N, C-alpha and C positions, 0 to 999 in steps of 0.2 A: 854738414858743411854747405851743401847746395842751398838749404833752406835759409841759412844765415847770410848768404852772400848776395841776396836780391837787392833791389827789385830787378826782375828780369823783363827784357823787351825782345820781341821777335817781330821783325818787319814793322817797327814803330808801334806795335801793340803790346801793352803790358801783359805779362803772364803771371798769374798768382800761383805760387808754389807753396803748398801746405803739407804738413805731415798727415798721412792718411790714418783714419781711425774707423773701425767697423761701426756701421750704423749711421754714419754721417750722411744726412740727406740735404742739408742746406749749407750754402756757402756763407760762412760767418765772418766775412771780410768787410771792413768798412771802406767803401769806395768814395766817400765824400771828399777825403783829402788823399791825393794820389800824385806821385811824381811822374811827369810826362815831358817829352821833348816839345819845346815851343819854338816856332820860327818867328823871329822879329824882323820885319821888312821895313826898309827905308831908314835905317839907323844912321844919323849924321856921323861923319868921320870923327868929329870931336868927342862923341860919346861911345865910339867903338873901342873902348878900353875895358879892362876888368871892372873898374869902379863904375864906369858909365853904364855898362850892360847890367851890372848888379842893381844899379839904381832903377833902370828901366824895368827889369824883370821883377823887382819887388812890387811894382804896381799890379802884378798878376798873382803873385804868390811868393813862396820862399825859394830864391834861386839856390841851386845846389852846385852845378858846375856847367861848363861850356864844352862843346865838342872841339876836336883838335883843329879843324879849319877855322873856327871862330877864335880860338885861343891864339893861333899863330897868324891871324888876319889874312888868311888865304882866300876868303870869300867875303868881300865887303858889301855885297848887295843884300845879304841877310845874315842874321846871327842865330845859331842854334843854341838854346839854353835849356838845361834840364831843371824844371821848376816843380816844386810841390804846390799843387793848386787845390783850392777848396771848390769842389764842383757843386756844392749845395747852393752856391750863389751864381748869378749870371757873370760870365767872364767877358771882358771887353773884346771887341773886334779890332780896336786900335787904342793907343795911348797918346795923349797930348803932352808933350814935354816942352817946357820953355827953356830956350838956350840963353847963354850969358848976354847975347846982344838983344834980347827981348823977343826974338822971333819964336813962334810956337810951331813945332813940327808934329805931324801925325806919324806915329810908328805903328805899322800893321802888326797884328797879333794873329798868328795862325796856329791853332791847336789841332793837329791832325787826328788825335784820338781823344774821345771823351767817353767816360764810362756809361754804359747803357742804363737809362733810368726809366722806370715805369711812369708813363704820363698821367696815370690816374692817381696813384698814391705817393709818387715821388720817392720811392725806395729804389736804391741802386741795385743792379744785378738781377732783376727779375721782371717778368712781364705777365705774371699770373692774373693780374687785375683786368687786363684788356683781352684775355682770351674769350671768345664768344662761347657762351654756354648754350649749346643746341639741345633742346628737349627732344628726346627720342620718343617717337610715337609708333606703336605697333599697328600695322595695317594687315588685316587678314586677307588672305588670297582666296579666290574661288576654288573650291575643291575640284580636282580633276576626276572625271569619270573614267574608270578603267574597266574594260571588259574582262571577265574571267576567261581563261584559256579554253575552256570547254565551249564557249560561245563563238570562237573564231571559226569561220566557215572554211576558209581555204588557207593552206599553208604555202607560203611563198618559198621558192627555192633561193638559196643564198649562193652567189657566185663570188669567188675570190677576187679581190680588187687588184691584186698584183699578179694576175695570171700571165700577162704578156711580157713580164720582165724576165730576162734570162740571166743566170748567174755568170759573172765575169771571171771568177776565180775557179780554176780547175784543180 
């Protein structure tokens, strides 16, 4: 039941939930297309409708749904839209939309979470390629010279370290 009702998000970060199987060592989830919350900033009032926001969001990916505040127009300075985005391509920082009157407006695109991608091989979800491989070199130490017990000339007396501490419990 939990597996089928995803995708899951905790503090605006997606959580991948999969059935556990013995011996699984690698995450086999394709993170190139993933649904995330996107914040659209500076949306003109005439486009702050379901149809208008769907049109704007389609410039980023596939719009899935809006949050409650956006749906009921409770927050007009930005719109939160849940969009499935293709992260294998660069995503825009803003979109230019031409209004009916011919004016072009820039709408800011804020994607608070992007899947981690290895900068070397461009595979999502791992960083094995950038780990520094340090070659281990064995360095031999100088041997310590230890005198046999027979050769020690004087025996030192040992004094207890805690001799001046008195017990507090009687």
